[in-house]
Backbone as a ProteinNet text record, in pm:
[ID]
protein_1_A
[PRIMARY]
MKKLAIALVLLLGVSTSFANDTLPSVAKKVEVKVLDGLKFKVVIPELTEKATVMIKNNVGEVLYKEYVGESTVFSKVYNLAGFPDGEYAFEVKVDGKVVSKEVKINTTVNRVASVN
[TERTIARY]
-3779.1	-3662	-3560.9	-3443	-3338.3	-3230.5	-3174.9	-3064.8	-2937.8	-2834.7	-2707.1	-2603.5	-2542.5	-2440.1	-2304.5	-2234.4	-2101.5	-2001.5	-1898.7	-1794.4	-1687.4	-1657.9	-1553.6	-1434.9	-1320.4	-1199.9	-1110.6	-1069.2	-983.8	-850.7	-749.6	-617	-586.3	-582.8	-570.5	-429.2	-332.1	-196.5	-102.9	11.4	117.4	153.9	168.1	218.8	321.4	414.9	514.1	496.1	520.5	492.8	620	719.7	838.5	900.8	985.3	1038	1151.9	1230.7	1346.6	1303.6	1358.1	1321.7	1393.9	1491	1566.8	1507.2	1444.5	1387.5	1487.3	1489	1569.4	1520.3	1610.4	1573	1457	1448.6	1337.9	1206	1202.4	1079	1031.3	1123.7	1085.6	1012.5	1034.3	977.4	849.4	800.1	677.6	560.6	482.7	367.4	241.7	130.4	-1.3	-83.6	-124.5	-199.3	-343.5	-437.1	-578.8	-609.1	-666.4	-708.5	-860.5	-921.8	-1067.7	-1135.7	-1248.4	-1326.5	-1251.2	-1248.6	-1182.6	-1054.1	-981.8	-855.7	-739.4	-638.1	-518.4	-396.5	-298.7	-175.1	-62.5	4.3	119.7	245.1	334.9	459.3	576.4	671.3	795.1	910.3	974.4	1085.3	1214.6	1299.9	1434.2	1431.5	1352.4	1340.1	1458.2	1556.5	1679.1	1677	1567.4	1553	1406.9	1380.5	1243.1	1158.1	1029.3	935.6	804.9	723.6	590.8	489	384	275.4	152	89.7	-29.2	-139.7	-263	-378.8	-441.5	-455.6	-511	-636.4	-726.1	-844.2	-811.4	-912.3	-887.8	-853	-868.5	-828.7	-699.3	-634.2	-504.2	-505.8	-623	-630.1	-578.4	-496.2	-441.8	-546.9	-591.4	-691.3	-626.6	-506.3	-432.8	-283.9	-206.1	-61.6	7.5	111.3	185.6	334.4	414.4	559.3	612.8	700.7	753.9	904.5	954.1	1097.9	1166.8	1298.5	1376.8	1340.1	1326.8	1301.2	1336.5	1351.8	1384.4	1269.4	1146.5	1027.6	915.4	850.9	730.8	612.3	513.8	393.8	276.4	172.4	56	-69.3	-180.3	-308.9	-390.9	-446.1	-530.7	-672.3	-771.8	-911	-981.3	-1026.1	-1093.4	-1245.2	-1299.1	-1443.4	-1524.4	-1469.8	-1542	-1533.8	-1459.6	-1443.3	-1558.7	-1609.5	-1713.7	-1654.8	-1742.3	-1696.8	-1612.6	-1510.6	-1425.2	-1287.8	-1201.3	-1064.5	-971.1	-877.7	-782.5	-643.6	-543.1	-405.6	-330.2	-256.6	-159.7	-29.6	27.1	154.6	259.2	373	485.4	600.2	648.6	758.2	883.6	987.2	1114.9	1225.2	1310.5	1424.6	1382.5	1271.3	1225.8	1155.8	1148.2	1080	944.6	845	709.7	665.3	616	554.7	406.1	323.7	179.3	110.8	23.7	-54.9	-201.3	-273.5	-411.4	-509.8	-617.2	-725.6	-858.7	-958.6	-1091.4	-1191.2	-1281.9	-1385.4	-1519.9	-1590.5	-1723.5	-1818.2	-1940.2	-2043.6	-2146.4	-2180	-2282.3	-2395.1	-2512.6	-2628.7	-2667.6	-2679.1	-2725.8	-2869.5	-2953.3	-3093	-3107.6	-3174.4	-3193.5	-3342.5	-3390.8	-3531.2	-3536.7	-3638.2	-3654.7	-3803.1	-3831.9	-3969.3	-3978.1	-4076.3	-4094.6	-4207.5
543.9	580	465.9	502	401	427	320.8	333.3	283.7	357.1	320.6	315.8	200.2	185.7	215.3	305.3	342	314.6	242.7	214.3	321.6	383.6	486	431.3	452.3	405.1	524.6	539.4	651.2	598.4	648.5	613.1	708.1	656.9	740.5	789.8	715.3	762.4	649.7	688.2	592.6	600	484.7	482.2	371.6	388.7	284.5	230	102.2	40.9	-9.4	76.8	44.2	172.9	163	281.1	346.3	270	323.3	400	520.9	603.1	564	475.5	439.8	315.7	333.5	222.3	177.3	48.6	7.4	83.1	110.1	189.8	127.3	-4.4	-71.3	-37.6	-42.1	-15.4	128.2	221.8	361	378.3	286.8	299.8	218.9	153.1	72.7	165.3	127.7	207.4	121.8	181.2	120	220.5	180.2	269.5	222.6	317.4	286.2	277.9	166.9	148.9	161	123.1	128.5	39.6	87.4	8.1	-15.3	-137.6	-173.3	-250.3	-211.6	-277	-187.9	-251.3	-181.2	-248.9	-170.2	-223.4	-195.6	-302.7	-290.4	-303.3	-205.3	-204.2	-192.8	-286.4	-282	-285.8	-171.8	-170.7	-220.9	-277.1	-317.4	-405.6	-509.7	-599.8	-695.5	-669.5	-749.3	-857	-865.5	-969.2	-1009.5	-1116	-1164.4	-1063.7	-1061.4	-971.6	-1045.6	-989.8	-1042.8	-932.2	-962.9	-868.4	-922.8	-839	-880.7	-777.5	-824.9	-736.7	-767.1	-663	-680	-595.3	-641.1	-560.8	-462.7	-386.8	-280.9	-331.7	-460.7	-515.1	-595.4	-588.4	-652.4	-796.3	-851	-988.5	-993.5	-1092.9	-1109.6	-1178.1	-1107.7	-1161.4	-1225.5	-1181.3	-1234.9	-1217.8	-1319.3	-1314	-1379.6	-1314.7	-1366.3	-1340.6	-1442.8	-1429.2	-1400.2	-1302	-1257.2	-1277.8	-1339.1	-1360.1	-1239	-1247.5	-1139.1	-1121.6	-997.3	-967.4	-821.6	-786.8	-648	-556	-599.5	-522.6	-620.2	-600.8	-677.1	-585.6	-634.9	-557.8	-654.7	-628	-716.4	-635.7	-673.5	-608.8	-695.1	-632.1	-699.8	-643.6	-732.6	-692.8	-709.6	-599	-603.4	-593.5	-623.4	-612.3	-702.3	-812.7	-903.8	-866.4	-761.5	-720.8	-628.8	-643.3	-551.5	-413.3	-314.5	-180.2	-185.7	-103.7	-99.3	-45.2	-51	-3.5	-123	-114.4	-221.7	-161.6	-247.2	-201.3	-301.2	-249.1	-328.7	-315.1	-426.3	-422.9	-498.7	-434.3	-495.6	-503.5	-625.3	-646.6	-681.8	-597.8	-618.1	-603.2	-703.7	-697.6	-662	-718.2	-694.9	-562.4	-478.8	-349.3	-360.3	-288.1	-296.1	-158.9	-156.7	-36.6	-65.6	21.9	1	114.3	77.6	175.7	143.2	238.2	214.9	256.3	178.7	209.7	194.7	268.4	261.6	236.6	142.9	110.8	155.4	239.7	288.9	267	229.9	220.1	328	405.9	508.9	481.1	534.8	516.8	653.5	663.2	786	765.8	864.6	857	936	876.7	939.9	944	1059.7	1072.3	1086.7	1027	1039.8	1048.9	1111	1123.1	1046.4	958.3	880.1	934.9
-2118.7	-2043.3	-2056.3	-2091.2	-2105.7	-2001.4	-1952.8	-1857	-1922.9	-1906.6	-1965.8	-1854.5	-1837.2	-1733.7	-1795.7	-1734.5	-1782.8	-1671.5	-1705.3	-1606.6	-1617.1	-1506.2	-1501.2	-1424.1	-1478.4	-1413.5	-1387	-1265.9	-1229	-1179.5	-1238.3	-1191	-1076.3	-954.4	-836.4	-810.6	-855.3	-833.1	-801.9	-766	-740.4	-593.2	-532.9	-396.8	-387.5	-302.2	-281.5	-141.8	-125.7	3.7	70.4	77.8	153.6	204.1	303.7	369.4	292.8	221.4	151.8	27.6	8.1	-106.7	-234.1	-227.1	-346.6	-410.4	-524.9	-600.3	-704.8	-737.4	-851.6	-974.9	-1067.8	-1184.3	-1260.9	-1263.4	-1332.3	-1264.5	-1132.1	-1058.4	-1079.5	-1097.7	-1121	-1253.1	-1346.4	-1480.3	-1500.2	-1397.8	-1410.2	-1443.6	-1545.4	-1586.9	-1589	-1547.1	-1563.8	-1642.6	-1763.1	-1851.4	-1861.1	-1861.2	-1877.1	-2026	-2068.8	-2207.7	-2213.6	-2323.5	-2337.1	-2233.9	-2183.4	-2089.5	-1960.2	-1917	-1792	-1818.1	-1920.2	-1953.8	-1913.7	-1857.7	-1813.6	-1873.6	-1910.9	-1966.6	-1868	-1824.1	-1734.9	-1820	-1806.9	-1883.4	-1786.4	-1800.1	-1721.7	-1822.1	-1848.4	-1944.5	-1881.1	-1961.3	-1918.2	-1793.7	-1796.3	-1682	-1682	-1596.4	-1593.2	-1486	-1412.6	-1310.9	-1301.7	-1228.9	-1215.9	-1138.9	-1171.7	-1104.8	-1079.9	-991.2	-962.6	-986.4	-1062.1	-1086.2	-1015.4	-931.2	-856.5	-871.3	-861.3	-850.3	-715.1	-631.9	-497.3	-481.6	-393.6	-363.5	-251.4	-206.2	-107.5	31.8	57.8	187.7	178	62.2	46.1	-0.8	-31	-81.1	-224.6	-252.5	-387	-474.3	-579.3	-671.3	-792.8	-824.6	-940.1	-912.7	-952.2	-930.7	-1049	-1097.9	-1212.5	-1191.3	-1219.6	-1211	-1350.5	-1359.7	-1487.7	-1488.6	-1594.4	-1608.2	-1668.2	-1678.4	-1736.5	-1883.3	-1926.4	-2067.6	-2093.2	-2219	-2249.4	-2212.8	-2239.8	-2202.8	-2169	-2053.3	-2019.8	-2044.5	-2117.5	-2146.6	-2155.4	-2076.2	-2077.5	-2046.2	-2111.6	-2088.3	-1992.7	-1889.9	-1791.6	-1804.1	-1811.3	-1825.4	-1690.7	-1632.3	-1502.3	-1516	-1633.7	-1657.4	-1564.6	-1521.7	-1433.2	-1286	-1254.3	-1115.3	-1074.1	-951.6	-904.4	-875.7	-859.9	-825	-698.5	-693.8	-576.2	-608.9	-509.6	-524.7	-534.5	-627.1	-653	-667.5	-660.6	-679.8	-765.8	-862.6	-936.5	-860.2	-816.1	-745	-824.2	-843.5	-912.9	-813.5	-791.4	-697.4	-776.8	-761.7	-829.5	-725.6	-713.7	-622.2	-479.6	-433.6	-297	-275.4	-376.2	-366.9	-436.1	-384	-438.2	-488.3	-610.9	-666.9	-678.9	-624.6	-624.1	-699.5	-792.9	-868.2	-842.3	-785	-744	-852.6	-866.1	-959.3	-886.5	-932.6	-873.1	-984.8	-963.4	-1061.1	-1004.6	-1079.5	-1041.8	-1157.8	-1128.4	-1230.3	-1201.6	-1304.2	-1288.3	-1386.6	-1357	-1443.4	-1498.4	-1629.6	-1694.2	-1738.9	-1714.1	-1756.7	-1885.7	-1982.7	-2112.9	-2144.4	-2189.1	-2229.6	-2380.6	-2441.7	-2586.7	-2620.2	-2733.8	-2781.8	-2912.1	-2923.4	-3046.3	-3129
[MASK]
++++++++++++++++++++++++++++++++++++++++++++++++++++++++++++++++++++++++++++++++++++++++++++++++++++++++++++++++++++

């Protein structure tokens, strides 16, 4: 009997954490893409001002924080393979507004039978 651990990553959705419905146009275009395994790509197109990218756990603790300067396009891959199972959020702060994209990491075990 062999056990195979598979990490599943679910992009739960987008939530915003401020009361005003008007986001700067840059914040509306923030993307978090799921890549192979536990890798995520954060893309901020047309970044005309400084921004902050954070990864937070489900209780709001900041696990990673990076300041990003102005650029035509910000794109970076983040590897969450070292993170335990749980819920996390990528937060991008631009011009005082916060865009939050939530992700969930689950590990499942598959049982496989074979005859030799």
